[in-house]
N, C-alpha and C positions, 0 to 999 in steps of 0.2 A: 532392739533399738532401731527406729526407722531413720533412714537418711533424711537430712534436712531438705534436700531438693529431690523429690521423687519424680518418676517418669511422667505421671499425670500432670503434676504441677509444671514441669518443664515444657511439656507439649502445650498446655494451656497458655503459658506465658509466650511461647513462640507463636501460637495462633493469634493471640491478642496483639502482639507486636506487629505481625504481618498485616492484620486488619487496620491497625492504627496508621501504619506507613501508607497503605493503599488509600485510606480515606484522607490522610493528610496531603498526599500528592494530588488527589483529585480535587480537593478543596483549594489547594494552592493554584492549580491551573485555572480554576474558575475565577479566583481573585485576580490573577495576573492577566486575565482577558485573553488567554491563549485561543488561537483559532487555526484553521487549516489554511487560511489565506484570505485574500480579499479580491474583489472584482475590480479590474482596471478598465476604465472606459477607453475605447479606442478613438483616436481622432481621425482615422482613415475613413473615407467614404465607403459605405458597404456596397458590394457588387450586386447586380441583379440576381435574384434567386434562381438556382438550378440552370445556369447558363453553361457551366463547365461540367462535362460528364464525370462521374465517379470512376477513377481508375481501379479496375479489378484485376489483380495479378492472376496468372494462370494457376490452375490447380496443381498443388505440389504432388510429386510422386515419391513413394518411399524408396529408399536405397536398399533396404533389406527388411526381412521379418524375423523377429526373435520371439519364440514362445507364444506365437499367436498375436503379437503386437507389431505394427509397422514402425520402422525407424526412419526418421527423416533427418537430413543434413541441411542446415540453413546457414547462409553466409550473410553476415552483417557488414555493411560498408557505409561510409559517409557519402552523402549526396546533397545536392542543392535542389530544392523544390520551391515552387511558388504557392504560397498559401492563399493569398488574395490575388486574383487575376489582374494583370495590368502592370 
């Protein structure tokens, strides 16, 4: 006597359910109008192009090497910067 729910049937049902969920989520996001964001127009006057030089940090030096790979230590800190000059 064969079991009512065999391995092949169970795998087929799982694959079908996974495909249905994936397609359902994709279709819902299209209907909902999901997007990654929108462009906001700035009211600030734009500066003259290329009047501020691009700041280039100094070349980082490794603190040690492990198994042929250089290891760097970076420190992240809060700062205030000017995005638009003036």
